[in-house]
N, C-alpha and C positions, 0 to 999 in steps of 0.2 A: 557948702552942705549944708542942711538944715540936721542938728540933732535932736531931739525931745526929752528933756532933763527927767518930765515927770514921772513920776512913779506910777506905775499898770495898776489899775484896781478891776479886777474881773466885775463889777459889780456896777459899774460906769460904761462895759464895753459892749454893751448891748445884748440881742439874744444869742445864743450858742447853739449848734444843731450838737444834738448828742443824743445816744441810744437810750430808752427811757423802760426797762425792765416791768414787765406785766401792763405796757401800754401798745398798742399798735401802733409799731415805727416803719414808715416810706422810707424809702431811700432815695436822697435828696439828690443821688448820680440820674437813677436810672427809672423810681417811681416804682419798682417793686419792693416784697415786705417779706424776702426768705433770709437770715441773718446768722452767720457762724458766730457763736459769742466763746470771746476769749474773758479771762480775770482782767484786762483796761479797756479791752477795744470789742465792739463787733464787726464784722465783715460783710459786706452785702456778699450773696451767694454768685448772683447773677455779674455785677461789674468791679466789686472787690473796691468798694467804697470804704474807708474807716472810721468808724466813729468814738468817740469816746462812750465809757456807758457812764452813765448817771445815776447812779446809785446810794447817791444823797445821805454816803459816810461807811466807812468800813466796820466789820464787826467781825464777832470771831476771836479765836485764840491769837495772841500776837500785838493785839490792837492797842493803841497808846491812851489812858484817858488822862485827862489832870481835875485831880481833887482841889477842892477849896482848900485842904494845908499844904496842897505844892504849891499855889498861887503866889507869887513875889508879893510882897507888901508894897505899898505905893509909896513914895516918896514927898 
């Protein structure tokens, strides 16, 4: 059995299909463009294919932000 010990890096994993708000999104399963949008995923109204929402970050109350003062010092 092969076990890959290298850590996962999203930057090196290639293109990932995602729902992008504000753009024309076509379902990869059926080609339609009607979506039911939730907080974390968007679901195709025809075939129920679910895609993660690519929104570029969080906003609003309750988000965590790191300021320059709270960053740890380099050793």
